[in-house]
N, C-alpha and C positions, 0 to 999 in steps of 0.2 A: 504494500500500500504506500509506503514512504517513497519508494523508487518511482511508482506510477505517478504520484503527485509531482515529484521532482521533474520527471520527464515532461509532464504537461507544462510546467513552468519553463523548461528549456525550449520546448517547441514554440511557445509564443514569445520567447526571449523576454520574459518578465520575471521580476523578483528573483534574479539569478543568485544572489547570495543565499536566499532561502532554498533554492533548488540545490545549491552546493551543500548546504547543511543537511537537507533531507537525504540526499544521495549518500553523504558521508555516514549518516546514522544508519542507513540501510546496509551499507557495506559492513559497518561495525557489527550490526545485528547478525548478518550472515557469518561473519568470522566467529562470533561467539557461539552460534549454533553449531558450526563445524567443529569447534573445540569440544563442545559437549558430546557430539557424535563420536569424535575420536576417543574420548574417555569411555563412552559406552561400548565402543568396539573393543577396547583393551579389556574391559570387564567381561564382555561376552566371550572373548577368546580364552579367558581363564577357565572356561568349561561351564558345564551346567546343561540343563535341559533345553532342547530346541536351539542350540547354539548356531547351527547353520541357518535356520530361518531368521533368527535375530540379526545375524551378520548380513544377510541378504537385504533385510529392511534398512539397516543402517547404511549400507552401500548405496541403495536406491536414494535415500534421503540426502546423502553426501553429494551425489551427482546432481540432484535437484538444487541444492543450496549453492554448489559451485557455479552452476549455470546462472542462477539468479544473482549471485554476487558479481559475476562477470558483467551482467547487464547493468547492475547498479554502478559498477566501476566505469562502465561506458557512459552512463548518464552523468556521473561525477565529472568525467573528462570533458563532456560537452559543456557542462555548466562552467567549468574552469576556462575552457577555450573561449567561450563567449564573453568572459570577463578579462580576456587578454592575459590569462595566467597560463601561458603556453607550456612552460617547463612542468608545472604541476599537472596539466592536462596530459602531457606525454607520459608522465609517471603513472597516472591513473590508467591510461589505456595500455601501457606496458604491463601493469599488474594484471589487467584483464587478460592480456595475451599469455601471461605465464600460467594461467589456469588451463586445465585440459578441456578443450572444446572440439568436438567432432565437426562442428559447423564451420566449414571453410568460408562461407559468405560473411558470417559474423567476424571471423578473423580478418578477412579481407577489408571489411569496413573499419576495423580497428587500425590496421596498417595504413589505410587511406587517411584516417583522422590524424594519426601520428605524423604522417608525411605532411599534411597541411599545417600542423602545429610547428613542425621543424621549419617549414618554409616561412611561416609568419615570424619565427624567431631568428631567421637569417641563416639557418644551417642547411644550405642547399644540398650538400652531399648526403646527409642523413635523411633529408626529405626524399631525395630520389631513391635511396635504398628502400625506404618504407613504401613508397608508391609502387616501386617495381615488385615488392613482395605482395602488395595488394593485387596488382595486375596478374601475377601468377596464380593467385587463389580464386579470383572471381570468374564467374561466367555471366554475370548480370550486365547487360548492355549499358544500362544507365551508369553503373559504377565504373565500367570501362571508359565511358565517355568522360566522366568526372576526373578519373585518373589521367587520361590523356590531356585534359585541359590543365591540370596542375603541372604535369611534366612540361607542357608547352610554356607555361609561365616561368618555370625554372630555367628552361633553355633560353628564354628571352632575358632573364635576369643575368645569366652567366655570360651572355655574349651581346650586350646592347649595341656595341659598335658594328656588329654584323647586320643589325636591323636598321641602323641609322642611314639616313639619306647621305649621298656623297658630300654634300655641303656641311653636314653635321659631324663628319668624322674629323678627328684631330689630324693635323698636318704633320 
């Protein structure tokens, strides 16, 4: 619920500090739940009745919480990015990438966002690396188009003299 409200704020680009706070609280909640599940798993492994069934339920919940935490980290990254906190946005999106996600499209979107943040912060090399990682992962036409646009912006930034008119070039 916290992350959903945070995402609504992000989508309308309103109350961004509150969106950041809500997303941060959501991430903290999922981290806490995962710690509890880890402890329950340790206890379950110590033996007892129906250990396999209990471990299966714990594993299912862990996967669910990891997925939700990744989404909350993504929302947090967006709220930070929209507040021009690019370094923090990159860290949040990288945290999301560090989680185990089978969803290549979600991972591609994270790489794309990281690339944009690096670009905005002036790190063209890191931006290009992230954008190319997104390109390799996605099959979505719209995201491929956006990646192409960002890469074109980077090319233009790297070689402005190539795009200048002859009279604009230094002698």
